[in-house]
C-alpha positions in Angstrom: 38.5 -1.6 0.2 41.8 0.1 -0.5 42.3 1.9 -3.8 45.4 -0.2 -4.6 43.3 -3.4 -4.5 40.8 -1.9 -6.9 43.3 -0.5 -9.5 45.9 -3.2 -9.1 44.6 -6.3 -7.3 42.7 -9.4 -8.4 39.5 -8.2 -10.1 37.3 -11.2 -9.0 38.4 -10.6 -5.4 37.7 -6.9 -5.7 34.1 -7.6 -7.0 33.5 -10.1 -4.2 34.9 -7.9 -1.4 32.9 -4.9 -2.5 29.9 -6.9 -3.7 28.9 -9.0 -0.7 28.2 -6.0 1.7 26.2 -4.4 -1.1 24.1 -7.6 -1.6 23.4 -7.7 2.2 22.5 -4.0 2.1 20.1 -4.5 -0.7 18.5 -7.5 1.0 18.0 -5.4 4.1 16.5 -2.6 2.0 14.0 -5.1 0.4 13.1 -6.5 3.9 12.4 -2.9 5.1 9.1 -2.7 3.3 8.3 -6.3 4.2 8.6 -5.6 7.9 6.3 -2.6 7.6 3.8 -4.7 5.7 4.0 -7.5 8.3 2.9 -5.2 11.1 0.5 -3.1 9.1 -1.2 -6.3 8.0 -2.4 -6.7 11.6 -4.4 -3.5 11.2 -6.6 -4.9 8.3 -7.0 -4.8 4.6 -7.7 -1.0 4.4 -4.4 -0.3 6.2 -2.5 -2.5 3.8 -4.2 -0.9 0.8 -3.3 2.6 2.1 0.4 1.8 2.6 0.6 -0.1 -0.7 -1.0 2.8 -2.7 1.3 5.4 -1.2 4.2 3.2 -2.0 3.3 3.3 -5.7 4.1 7.1 -5.7 7.6 6.7 -4.3 9.1 5.6 -7.7 9.7 9.3 -8.1 11.8 9.3 -5.0 13.8 6.3 -6.1 14.3 7.9 -9.6 15.7 11.0 -7.9 18.0 8.8 -5.7 19.3 7.0 -8.9 19.8 10.4 -10.6 21.9 12.0 -7.9 23.6 8.7 -6.8 24.7 7.8 -10.4 26.2 11.2 -10.9 28.0 11.4 -7.7 29.5 7.8 -7.8 30.8 8.4 -11.3 32.6 11.6 -10.2 33.8 10.3 -6.8 35.2 7.0 -8.2 37.1 8.8 -11.0 38.6 11.3 -8.5 39.5 8.6 -6.1 41.2 6.7 -8.9 43.2 9.8 -9.7 44.2 10.1 -6.0 42.6 13.6 -6.0 41.1 13.2 -2.5 40.3 16.9 -2.2 38.1 16.5 -5.3 36.5 13.5 -3.7 35.6 15.4 -0.6 34.5 18.5 -2.5 32.3 16.6 -5.0 30.7 14.5 -2.2 29.8 17.6 -0.3 28.3 19.2 -3.3 26.2 16.0 -3.8 25.0 16.2 -0.3 24.0 19.9 -0.7 22.0 19.3 -3.9 20.4 16.1 -2.7 19.3 17.8 0.5 17.8 20.6 -1.4 15.9 18.2 -3.7 14.8 16.2 -0.7 13.3 19.4 0.9 11.4 20.2 -2.3 10.1 16.6 -2.7 9.0 16.4 1.0 7.1 19.7 0.7 5.4 18.4 -2.5 4.2 15.2 -1.0 3.2 16.8 2.3 1.4 19.8 0.8 -0.4 17.8 -1.9 -1.1 14.7 0.1 -4.9 14.9 -0.4 -4.6 15.3 -4.1 -2.0 12.6 -4.5 -4.0 10.1 -2.5 -7.1 10.9 -4.7 -5.0 10.6 -7.9 -3.6 7.1 -7.0 -7.2 5.8 -6.6 -7.8 5.6 -2.8 -11.4 5.3 -2.0 -13.7 5.2 1.1 -12.0 4.3 4.4 -8.6 4.0 2.7 -8.4 7.7 1.9 -7.8 9.1 5.4 -5.4 6.2 6.2 -3.4 6.8 3.0 -3.3 10.6 3.5 -2.2 10.2 7.2 0.5 7.8 6.2 1.8 10.1 3.4 1.8 13.2 5.6 3.9 11.4 8.3 6.3 9.8 5.9 6.9 12.8 3.6 9.5 14.4 5.8 11.6 11.3 5.7 12.2 11.8 1.9 14.9 14.3 2.8 16.8 11.8 4.9 16.1 8.9 2.5 17.8 10.8 -0.4 20.7 12.0 1.8 21.3 8.4 2.9 21.3 7.2 -0.8 23.7 10.0 -1.8 26.2 9.4 1.0 26.1 5.6 0.4 26.9 6.1 -3.3 29.7 8.5 -2.4 31.2 5.9 0.0 30.9 3.1 -2.6 32.6 5.4 -5.1 35.7 5.2 -2.9 35.4 1.4 -2.7 33.9 1.4 0.9 30.9 -0.9 0.9 31.1 -1.9 4.5 29.9 1.4 6.0 26.8 1.6 3.8 26.0 -1.9 4.9 26.3 -0.9 8.6 24.1 2.2 7.9 21.4 -0.1 6.4 21.7 -2.5 9.3 21.1 0.4 11.8 18.1 1.6 9.9 16.6 -1.8 9.7 17.0 -2.6 13.4 15.5 0.8 14.4 12.6 0.2 12.1 12.0 -3.3 13.3 12.0 -2.2 17.0 9.9 0.9 16.5 7.2 -0.5 14.1 5.1 -2.5 16.6 5.7 0.1 19.4 4.4 3.0 17.4 1.7 1.1 15.4 0.1 -0.6 18.4 1.0 1.9 21.2 3.1 -0.4 23.4 4.2 1.1 26.7 3.9 4.9 27.1 3.5 5.4 23.3 0.1 6.1 21.8 -1.4 3.8 19.2 -0.8 5.5 15.9 -1.7 2.8 13.3 -0.3 3.4 9.8 1.0 6.8 11.0 3.2 4.9 13.5 4.6 2.8 10.6 5.5 6.0 8.8 7.0 7.6 11.9 9.1 4.5 12.6 10.5 4.6 9.1 11.3 8.4 9.3 13.1 7.9 12.7 15.1 5.0 11.3 16.1 7.2 8.3 17.1 10.1 10.5 19.3 7.8 12.7 21.0 6.2 9.7 21.7 9.6 8.1 23.2 11.0 11.3 25.5 8.0 11.4 26.3 8.4 7.7 27.3 12.0 8.2 29.4 11.1 11.2 31.3 8.5 9.1 31.8 10.8 6.2 33.0 13.6 8.5 35.2 11.5 10.9 38.3 11.5 8.6 38.8 7.8 9.6 37.5 6.2 6.4 38.0 6.5 2.7 35.3 9.2 2.3 36.5 12.3 4.1 34.1 15.2 3.8 35.6 18.5 5.1 32.8 20.6 6.7 35.3 23.3 7.9 35.3 24.9 4.4 32.5 27.3 3.7 29.3 25.6 2.4 28.4 27.1 -0.9 26.8 25.7 -4.1 29.1 25.0 -7.0 26.9 24.9 -10.1 29.8 23.4 -12.2 29.8 20.3 -10.0 26.0 20.1 -9.8 25.7 20.5 -13.5 28.1 17.5 -14.0 26.2 15.4 -11.5 22.9 16.1 -13.3 24.4 15.6 -16.7 25.5 12.1 -15.8 22.6 11.2 -13.5 19.5 12.4 -15.3 19.6 9.6 -17.9 19.9 7.0 -15.2 17.0 8.5 -13.3 15.0 8.5 -16.5 15.9 4.8 -16.9 14.3 4.1 -13.5 11.2 6.0 -14.5 10.9 3.9 -17.7 11.2 0.7 -15.6 8.2 1.9 -13.7 6.3 2.7 -16.9 7.1 -0.8 -18.2 5.7 -2.4 -15.0 2.5 -0.3 -15.4 2.1 -1.4 -19.0 2.7 -5.0 -18.0 0.1 -4.8 -15.3 -2.4 -3.1 -17.7 -2.2 -6.1 -20.1 -2.2 -8.7 -17.3 -5.2 -7.3 -15.5 -7.3 -8.0 -18.6 -7.0 -11.7 -17.9 -7.8 -12.0 -14.1 -6.8 -10.8 -10.7 -5.1 -14.2 -10.2 -2.8 -13.3 -13.1 -2.1 -9.9 -11.4 -1.3 -11.7 -8.2 1.1 -14.2 -9.9 2.9 -11.3 -11.6 3.3 -9.4 -8.3 4.7 -12.5 -6.5 7.0 -13.6 -9.3 8.4 -10.1 -9.9 9.2 -9.8 -6.2 11.1 -13.2 -6.3 12.9 -12.1 -9.5 13.9 -8.8 -7.8 15.4 -10.8 -4.9 17.3 -13.1 -7.4 18.7 -10.0 -9.1 20.3 -8.7 -5.9 23.7 -10.6 -6.5 23.8 -9.1 -10.0 23.0 -5.6 -8.8 25.7 -5.9 -6.2 28.2 -7.0 -8.8 27.0 -4.1 -11.0 27.6 -1.5 -8.2 31.0 -3.0 -7.5 31.8 -2.8 -11.2 30.8 0.9 -11.3 33.5 1.6 -8.7 36.0 -0.6 -10.6 35.4 1.2 -13.9 35.4 4.7 -12.4 38.5 4.3 -10.3 40.5 2.5 -13.1 39.5 5.2 -15.6 40.7 7.7 -13.1 44.0 5.8 -12.8 44.2 5.7 -16.6 44.1 1.9 -16.8 41.7 1.4 -19.7 42.7 -2.3 -20.3 41.8 -3.1 -16.7 38.5 -1.3 -17.2 37.6 -3.6 -20.1 38.8 -6.7 -18.1 36.6 -5.7 -15.2 33.5 -5.4 -17.4 34.1 -8.8 -19.1 34.6 -10.6 -15.8 31.4 -9.0 -14.4 29.5 -10.2 -17.5 30.9 -13.7 -17.0 29.8 -13.7 -13.3 26.4 -12.7 -14.4 26.3 -15.7 -16.8 27.3 -18.1 -13.9 24.8 -16.7 -11.4 21.8 -16.4 -13.7 22.4 -19.9 -15.1 22.2 -21.2 -11.5 19.0 -19.4 -10.9 17.5 -20.8 -14.2 18.1 -24.3 -12.9 16.9 -23.4 -9.4 13.6 -21.9 -10.6 13.0 -24.7 -13.1 13.2 -27.3 -10.3 11.6 -25.4 -7.4 9.1 -23.0 -9.0 6.1 -24.5 -7.3 7.4 -24.7 -3.7 8.9 -21.2 -4.0 5.5 -19.8 -5.0 3.9 -21.8 -2.2 5.9 -19.9 0.4 4.1 -16.7 -0.6 0.5 -17.9 -1.4 -1.6 -21.0 -1.1 -4.1 -20.1 -3.9 -3.8 -23.0 -6.5 -4.9 -20.8 -9.4 -2.2 -18.2 -8.7 0.4 -20.9 -8.2 -0.5 -22.6 -11.5 -0.3 -19.3 -13.4 2.9 -18.3 -11.6 4.9 -21.5 -12.4 5.2 -20.9 -16.2 5.8 -17.2 -15.6 8.6 -17.9 -13.3 10.2 -20.5 -15.6 9.8 -18.3 -18.7 11.2 -15.2 -17.0 14.1 -17.2 -15.4 15.1 -18.4 -18.9 15.8 -14.8 -19.8 17.5 -13.7 -16.6 20.9 -13.5 -18.3 19.7 -10.7 -20.5 18.2 -8.8 -17.6 21.5 -9.2 -15.7 23.5 -8.1 -18.8 21.6 -4.8 -18.8 22.3 -4.3 -15.1 26.0 -5.0 -15.6 26.4 -2.8 -18.7 24.4 0.0 -17.2 26.8 -0.1 -14.2 29.7 0.1 -16.6 28.2 3.1 -18.4 27.6 4.7 -15.0 31.2 4.3 -13.9 32.5 5.8 -17.1 29.9 8.6 -17.1 28.5 7.5 -20.5 24.8 8.4 -20.2 23.4 7.9 -23.7 22.4 4.2 -23.4 20.1 4.7 -20.4 18.2 7.3 -22.5 17.7 5.0 -25.5 17.5 1.3 -24.4 14.6 1.6 -21.9 12.5 3.5 -24.4 13.0 0.8 -27.0 12.2 -1.8 -24.4 8.9 -0.1 -23.4 7.8 0.3 -27.0 8.7 -3.4 -27.7 6.8 -4.6 -24.7 3.7 -2.7 -25.8 3.6 -4.1 -29.3 4.7 -7.6 -28.4 2.0 -7.7 -25.7 -0.6 -6.9 -28.4 0.7 -9.3 -31.0 2.0 -12.4 -29.2 -1.0 -13.7 -27.1 -3.0 -14.9 -30.1 -0.1 -17.2 -31.1 -0.4 -19.2 -27.9 -3.1 -21.7 -26.7 -2.7 -20.1 -23.3 -2.9 -16.5 -24.4 -1.3 -15.1 -21.2 1.9 -16.9 -22.2 2.2 -14.3 -24.9 2.4 -11.6 -22.2 5.1 -13.5 -20.3 7.2 -13.8 -23.5 6.5 -10.2 -24.5 8.0 -9.1 -21.2 11.0 -11.4 -21.5 11.7 -10.5 -25.2 11.6 -6.8 -24.4 14.4 -7.4 -21.8 16.4 -9.2 -24.5 16.0 -6.3 -26.9 17.1 -3.8 -24.2 20.2 -5.9 -23.5 21.1 -6.1 -27.2 20.9 -2.3 -27.5 23.1 -1.8 -24.5 25.6 -4.4 -25.8 25.8 -2.5 -29.1 26.7 0.6 -27.1 29.2 -1.4 -25.1 30.8 -3.1 -28.1 31.6 0.2 -29.9 33.6 1.3 -26.8 32.7 5.0 -26.9 31.9 4.7 -23.2 35.6 3.9 -22.7 36.6 7.2 -24.2 33.9 9.2 -22.5 35.1 12.5 -21.1 33.3 13.7 -18.0 33.2 17.5 -17.5 36.1 18.4 -15.3 35.3 19.3 -11.7 37.5 22.3 -10.9 38.2 23.0 -7.3 38.0 26.5 -6.1 41.3 28.1 -5.1 40.5 28.2 -1.4 39.8 24.4 -1.5 43.0 23.6 -3.5 45.2 25.2 -0.9 
């Protein structure tokens, strides 16, 4: 999307035009793991357990992706709004350098300590060699996964959400094609089992990153990275990326901590309760995709309009994003209230799990607006470079969840309802804290450390 449309055009149109490719990209990203699980499931329960357990450790990777991505999209969107396209190119390249370096370190960590990691996450018996084999083969892909995230965030900072969508489509197609071939050994390829699923993912990531680098280097689109200049680390830029990004990475870690606390309390009731939470949370994640896509589009709107010194338009963009959140979440509340039972029936036919999942889905849906509000406001803060709220609000939410989960169950005839309300009320509290930060408007006056271009780049 052109800069002029973002800083001057209709805001609802800008959100929609940037948002729908993001929503499709996120949907494909979510289907990525489902495709793997579909084929791995044909190998048996031990294979599914191995892949699932390894997946639990990857919240570290996603936290790193949020860290670097949040920092780079804030800098790039502001520079693009300023029409400082050399700064856009230079900052994006620095983001690629630091992300690549971090990816190498994380890949080495998971590869070298695969045995210890598998043991730590609780793999036992026949699952141990399967989990370790999967982790060893998928670890090198972390480099490409982080690079893909970073380049996609840089593109979105310029308002280009089409190319990241194409990158995700390419990765998904490659993964879908290679999964059965490498897992079951079709044609001349050997049967690799779970290792084949890992290798298919890594190849898909490599292909998608190569295309992303081509797009960023082609000089044909909004993001134009100049590789002719000497490649050197600029610690000033990297410091700015980390200063903005670390709180948002921390926020993602705290989300994982909240999920672990929730599961700890739920597991005291029954495995059926755990299953119902797992299914409902996956459904809620999918229902959040439109809000997340609006949030990412809002980050770009906020960043570019701050760069263009259009503060009133920044406020207008945030208000309209909040209004869209209200409309969409209200529709989902009605949808889940009416169709909770048949939706759960798509995923499982266990009557106990479904009966426990119905009230959970309806209670959680009733508080979707507050979860969406946090997503939108976090996106606004990210676009402005204001990183204090993500350090505070998720900590308060985690503490609230813990104490509410202890105190609320005795108040209900069905004690587990207290856990459902504890989770929902912790989200309400988080959104209130974020709204207080939003309302005082310090984020609107936030000054991001100036990225100074070297003399040889300015020429």
